[in-house]
Every structure is written in structure tokens, then in C-alpha cells.
N, C-alpha and C positions, 0 to 999 in steps of 0.2 A: 543663724542671724540672731543677734542679741536684741534685747528689748529697746535699746537705744536707737536701733534702725529698723524695728519692726514696722510694718505698714501702718498700723493704727496709731503709732506714736509720732508720725511725721507731721509737723505743724508749721514748718518754715522751709525756705529754699535750701538752707545749709544742710538740714537733716535729709532733704531730698537728694542733694548732691552726694552725701555719704551713702545713702541707700543705693543710688545708681552705681557708685563705684564698687559696690559689693554684689551687684547682680551677677548671676551665673549665666553670662551671655554665651558661653560654650555649651549650655544646655537650654535651648530656646523654650522647651516645654516648661521647665522649672521657672525660667525668667518670666514667661508669660503669666504663670500662676502668681508669682510675687508682685508683678505689676498690676494684675487684676485685683489682688487683695488691696493694694494701695488705692486704686481707683474706687473700689467699693467703700473703703474707709473715708475717702475724701467726699464722696457723694452723700454718704449717710450722715457725716458730721463735718460739713465744710468749714474751713477756717475763713477769716476775713477775705473778701473777694479778691483784693489785690494780692494777698499772700497765696491764695489758691491758684491764681493765674501764674505767679512766679514758679510754683511747684510744678504745674503742668508743663510749663516751658522747659523746665529742667529735665523732664522725663521723655520729651518728644523724640529725641534722636535714638536712644536705646529702644524705645517702644517700637518705632518704625522698623528698626533692624530686626528685632525679635519677631514681629508679625510677618515680615517678608520671609524669614526663615521658616516659620510655621506654615505659611501658605504653600510652600513647596510640597507639602504632604498631599495636597489635592489638586494642584495645578496640573493641567494636561492629563488628567486621569479620566478613564471612561466613566460614563454615567450608566446606572446610578452609582454614587460613591459607596464605598464600604462603610461600615459603622465607625471605624476609627477615623477615616477621612471626613465623614460627615460631622463627627464630634469636633474635629480640628477646625473645620469651616465655621461651625457655630461659635466656637471660642473666638476666632479672629473677628467675626462679625460683631460679637458682643463687645470686644475691646474697642473697636472703632465707634460703636454706638455710645459706650460709656465715656469715651474721650469727648465726643460732641456734647453729651449731656453735662459733663463736668465743666467744660468751657462755657456752656450756657449759664451755669450758676455764677460765673464771673461777671455777668452783665449787671449784677447788683452792686458793682463797685461805686463807692461814694463819689458824687460829683462835687468838685470844689466850687467855691463861690466865684462868680464871674466866668468869663471865657478862659479856658485853659487848653492850649494846643496839645499838651501832653495827654490830657484826659481824652481828647477827641481821637488821638492816635491809638490810645489804649483800647477804647471802645471799638474802633475800626479793626484793631488786631484781634480782639476777642471774637467779633463776628466773622472775621476771616478764618479763624481757626474752627469755628462751628461749621462754616461752609466747607473747609478743607476736609474735616473728618467725616462729614456727611457724604462728601464726594468720594472719600476713600471707601466708605461703606458701599456706595453704589458701584465703584470699580471692582470691589471684591465679589459682589453679586455677578458682575459681568464675567470676571475671570474664572469664576466657578461655574459659569453657564447656568445660573439660577435666576428665576424670575424675581424681580425686585419686590420685596415685601411691602404691603400697604403702609402708607404713612411716611415713607422715606422721601419721596419727591415733594410731598407737602411740607416736610421740615426744611428741605433745601430751599424751596421757594420762599418759605416764611423767613428764613434767616436773611435772604437777599432783600426781601421787601422791607424788613426792619432796617437794614443798612441804608436802603434807599430813602425811607421815611426820615431817618435820623440824619441824613445828609452826609454819610460817611462811605457811600458806595464806591467812591473813587479816591478816598484818602489813602495816600501811599503808606504801606506797611512793609516791614521786612519779614522774610520767611527763609531762614537759613537752610531748611530742608529742600527748598526749590532752587534758590539762587542767592549767593552771598553778594553778588554784584548788582542785581537788578531788583528794584522794589516791585511790589505787586499791590493789589487792592481787592476788595470784596467782589466787585463786579467781575474781575478776571477769574477769581476762584469759582464763581457761579457759572460763568460762560464755559470754563474748562469742562465741567460735568455735562453741560448741554452739548458741547462738541463731541464728547466721547459717545454720548447716546446717539447722536446723529450719524455716527460712523458705522452703524450696524455692528455693535460690539459682540453679538453672539455669532457673527460670521467671520471672526478673526481668531488667530491663535493667541495664546497668552503673550508670546514674544511680540507680536504685532500690537496687541493692546497696550503693552508697556510703552512701545514707541508712540502710539497714538496719544497716550496720556502725556508723554513728554512734549510732543509737538503742540498739543492743545494748550498745555500750561504755558509754553513758550510764546504762543501767538494769540492767546486769549485777549490780551490788551488791544488787539487790532479789531476786535468785534465790539460793537456798541449795541445797547438795548434801548429801545424807544417805545413809549406808549403810542397807541394808535390815535391820531388826532382827526383823521378823516374816516367817517363811517363807511365810505365807499372804498376805502383802501383795504385790500385783501392781500396780506403778505403771504409768501409761499409757506413759511413756517411761523408758528406763533406759540406762545406759552402763557398759561393763566397762572398768576401767582397764588391764587387761592385754591388751585386744583391739586389733585394728587396724581398727576400724570406728567410725563416729560414733554419736551418740545415736540410738536407734531405738525404734519402738513395741515394747513388751514382748510377746513371744509366749508362748503357754502352755508351749512346749517349751524356752524359754530357761533356761539354767543360771544360777541365782541364787547367787552366792558372796560372799565377803568383799570382792571387788573391784568389786561392783556398787553403783552409786550412782543415786539417784533425784533429780529436780529438784523443788523446791518453788517454783512460779511464782505463788503466790496474790497476793503483793504486786505483781508485775509486771502481773497481770491488772487489779488495781485502778488501777494507773498508766495503763494503756492506756484504760480506761473514763474516767478523769479527763481525759486528753488529748482524747479524742473529744468529751466534754461541753464542754470549753473551746473547741474548734474550732466546735462548733455555736452557741456564744454569740458568735461572730464575732471571737474572738481570732486573731491571725495566727500561723502557725507560727514565725516569727522571734521573736515575743514569748514563745513557749513553749519556745524553745531547740531547735526541731525542724528548723531549716534555713530556707533562703530559698525553698522551693517554694510553689506555690499551695495554698490551704487545701483545695480539692477533691482535689488529687493526694495530699496528705498524709493526708487523711481516708480515702481509698480504700485507701491502702497500709496504714494502721494497722488498718483493718477486716480486710484480708487476713491480717495478722500475728496478729490477736487469737486465732484458733483454735489455730495451732501453738504460739504462745508461752504460751497458757494450758493447753496439752495437752488440748484439747477435740477429740474425734473429729469429722472432717468427713465426714458421710455422702455417698456418691455418689448423684448424681441418677439415673444409669443404671447398670445392672449391666455389669461389664466381663467379656469372654470371651477366653480364650486362643485364639489363631488361628494358622493356617499358611496361607501363600500369598504372593502378590506383588502389591503395589499399584503402580500407575503414577503418577508425580508429575511435574508440569511447573510452571515458574515464568515470570513475565513476563506483562504484561497482554495482549500480542498472542497469546501461546501459550495462556493461560487462556481468552481469548475464543474462540479457534479450537476448542479441545477441548470446552468446555462447550456452545457453540452449534452446533458441527458445521461452521461456515463461518469462513473468515478474515474479519477486520474490514477493510472497504474504505471509505476516505473517499469521501463524495459528490463528484461532479465540481466542485461549486461551492466545495469546500474543499480539493481535492486539490492538494498541492504536488509537482509532478513533478520527478524527478531529471533530470540531463542526458541519460542514456541513454533514459529514458522519453520525454522531449521529442523526441529525435532519431527515435525509432520513430514517434511520432505525426506528426511533420512529414513523414517519408518515406512512410509507408504510408497515413496518414489513414484513410479509410473504404472503401478499395478491396476489402477482403476480402469483405464482404457489404454491398451498398448499403443505406444507411440505418441500419446498425448500427455502434455504436462499437467500435473495436478493443479487445479485452480483453487487456491486457498484464500482468495481475496473476496470475501463476502461484501455485498453492497452495504455501505455505511448509512446509518440513519442520522443525518445531520439535523440539528435543531432549526426550526423555522419560527419566526415571530410573526404575529398578526398585528398590523398597524391600521388604524382608521385613516382613510383618505379625507383630508380637509379640502384641498383643492389640487388642481394639476394643470400643467401646460404641456406643450410639445417637448419641452426639455427638462421637466422635473416634476416633483411632487412636494406637497406639504403634508406630513404624516404625523400622527399622534398615537400614543399608547401609554399604558401604565408603566411604572418603573420596573415592574417584574418582567424579566426577559433577558435577552442578550445584552451585554454591556456594549455601549455605543460611544464612540469618541469623535470629536470634530475631525473632519478631513479623512474619515475612514472609507474604504471601499466596501460597497455592499452589492448584493444581488437582489433585485426587486422584481416581483411579479405583480403587475398592475391589477387593480380591481376589475378592469374590463378586458384583461388579456390572460393568456395561458402560458406565455414564455417569460423567462427571467431576463432582466436587463441589468447591465452594470451601471452602478451609480456611485456618487460621491456625497458624503455628508457636508453640505456647504454651510449650514448653520445648525446649532443645536442648543436647546434650552430645557431645563427642568422646571416645571411649573410649581407654584406654591401648593397645588393640590396633589403633588407627587405624581404628575404625569410628565412624559417626555414629548416634546414637539421638535421635529427635525425638518429641515429643508434638504431634499435630495436632488442633486443635479445629475441628469443622465449623461452617460458617456457614449460616444458613437462606437458601433461595432459590437457584435455578440459572439465572435468566434474565439473560443479559448485557444491558448497556445502554451507550449512548454518550452522552457529555456534552461540552459546549463552553461556554466563557464567552461570553456575548453582552453586551458592555458591562460593567456591574457586576453582571449577573444571570447565574446559572448555569442553563442549560437542558439537560435530559436527554431524549434520545429513547430510549424503551424498546421492547421487543419488541411491545408492545401498541399502538404508534403513538400515544403520548401524550407531551406535554411535561410535565415536572415543573419548574415555575418558582417559585422562592421558596417551595417547600414546597406549592404548590397544583397539583393535577393538572388540566390542561386539554386538550381535543382537539388533536391535531397538525394544523397547517395543510396 
């Protein structure tokens, strides 16, 4: 890249367009480095606010493409991340943070004399971009299953409060990255992030989180924010614009002040009901603008979102108790089978595939140890076990915590858990997972019914399962084992 298009020399939108045209988009890591150098140069020595805004608008599309590609490095990866994955995550977070900061510098754009509708739209657009990229920063924390760093929620609330005070919260602005046909506004960008947080983001896959963000952005204009005018009015959820925490269920001891806002989600609730009704009538998600997923998957996800997005309390099926103690956790099918059954799983001789060392031992010693008895060369394996602190528990699950040292854990992974107050291992599923800022892991484990291990093998096109009760389960029909 020559000096004419080096990051430090870009001072106008035309040079930015030439810079973008020469980006190595087929090499996302290099393109991210080039764009990062440009952002650093613009923040360190910003041009006039209007020019800076035009340059940032020029690089938005390639920047989002590059960061989406880079994020694939750590999306859906077990925690804790490897050093390379962690480095990539921090680079992506840094880019979103710098974009928000760079757009913030544009707020010093010169105000013309008198009322100017174009100036008002420009200010609204700048604040929208600040909200958008702060929201992208939050989304990346969620997709990486990382606890949100201090100060980010405070920034998001602050940008919205500024838009509200300046009277541009609902000024229509365009955002080609979201929709070329439908206008948006600052309040919608703010509500989008609130809705994502309300949807239990650490309890969904990256695939579902992307769907949730798409729907939240599409329906955010149906949600309105209102100050509390009645001191006796206690909304189910509230948000303080001067705080550093997300929207949360309103507690009796919460201080209600002029910075408190409540959400009116009644129109969103009607929209969710309408979408579910349309899906039941065999309309496809793509026809409804809900994405290309299967109808069953979309219906299930919409039903999960209906409670938090309509601010309806979800009663617990079982009471949860605060606990102290240590639970033992192991992962992997061999390890889970061993600890749940008490014995290592051993392939029958007819199906055993021997390693070279096992074959050499069998060939050398054969049956000389005890006449008529096969040589047992399967020593009991020592599977690793993690120790997790029990935070609380209920009849159908646990909330556990540990340091990042230990077995790698991923969302929706099967685990075997020995409770702090028991001696037997139970089968569980990681229902949500988050890495804390202090380098600890916190996980929700949902217990699965049944503790009897079973072995299965494909026989032709039919799956046969040999259970502990010596029966075969074939094509869903239980028959006695031969």
C-alpha cells in the first residue's frame, strides 16, 4: 500500500474510498490490521467532524464483513479460549470500541445558524452509530460468552440519554447495514441491545443469538421507553440511564428516579403472537422475514422469547437453594460412562479394534497367564475430574463456578456431575455458560433423567442399542437381546 492510501494520509472520503477498494478482504486478519491503523490515525488526529463522519460511513460495510470473518475464530469454541482465539476476540472488541469512539468525535460537528433539518438528521445519525457500535460490542461479549466489561452499559445508556435530551431519539435515520428500505432511529438501536440482553444471551447458541439480534432490530420500533410518572408504579423491568447495568427486573428496594425508564412491550407481544400463529398456518420463516431456519426451530425460539420480551414472569418449576460445597464434573463419553456405571466401557471381542501394542501383547502372551482365560489388557483409565464450587441448586440443576484452569467446556455439552451432597454421578447438560472478567467460569447445568449407561452401534441402516437390562432397542421397538 503506497503513501497515497496509507492509513495516516486519509483525510477525506475520496481517499477512504480508494483505501477500501485496496483492502485485502480475502485476508481478514490483514484487512483488520489495516482498518485498525486507519481508526487509530483518525482518533489520534481527527479531521473536521463532518469529514470524519463521511470517512467512517465509507468504511462501515467492509469493516463489518472483516469482523464477522474474524469472529469465526472463537465463535462456538470451548472455554477457556486458546491464546490465539483470545487475541482475536480482543482485537474484534477493540475495533467495535474504536468505531464507537470515532463516531463520538463527530458530535462536535458545527451547528449552522437557525434550525436546519439536515443538521438534526446528521446528529441523530451520529448518535445512532454510537449506539449501534456499542451494541455490537455487547453482542460480541455475548457471542463469546464473556462477561460484559465495566463501563459499556454506562456508555450505551449515555448515548441514548443524549439523544433523548437533544430531542433526536426518534428522528428517522437510514442504516444500510440493517435495512435499505426501512428507516430506524436512536431509540430503536438502544432497545435492540436491551432486548438481546433480556433474551438470556448466555443460554443460546451463536446461531440463535444472530437470529435474536435480527428479530430485535426488526421489531425494536414496536417497543417504547417511558419515564416513571407515578412513584407507586413498579414496572416488571426497568433501566437506569445513569447506571452501569442492563435492564433488570425491578426490585422493591430499587431507587426510582428521573433517570429510570420502563419498557412498553405490548405491541411486541402482539407481533410475537401473530408470528407464531402464521407459522402454525404453515407459512415459512423466510416468507415472514424471520430468516432461513426451519419452522420448528423458529417457533421454539419465538416461544422462548415470548416471556422475557413481553416482561412476563417465568415461574420456576423447582425451588432454588443457595449452596456451599464442591461438585465433581467430568466430560467425554468414555469418562461419563465410567463414572456413571462404575466400570470402564469395553468393546466386545467381536467388535474390538486392537492397537499395535495390544496386538503385540496378545501375540506374545496369548492365554499363558491362566489356561482358558483371555488376557485382560484393559487397565482402568484415569479420567480427569474438575472440581466446581456450587453456587446454588434445585431439583433439576446446578449453578457452578470454577477458575478457567481445567477441562474445556462448551455450551450445550453433556457432562457427568457428582453433586456436593451425593456420591453418584448424574448426567447433565450445559444450559448456559459465561466467562467472568476475573477469569472464572460460571455455568448452569440442567440434569437429565436417567442414570443407566447404554452402548449402541449401527447395524446396516438400523441402530441397535444394548442397555444395562440386556435388551436391544431397534427402530424404537424393545426386543430381548440374543
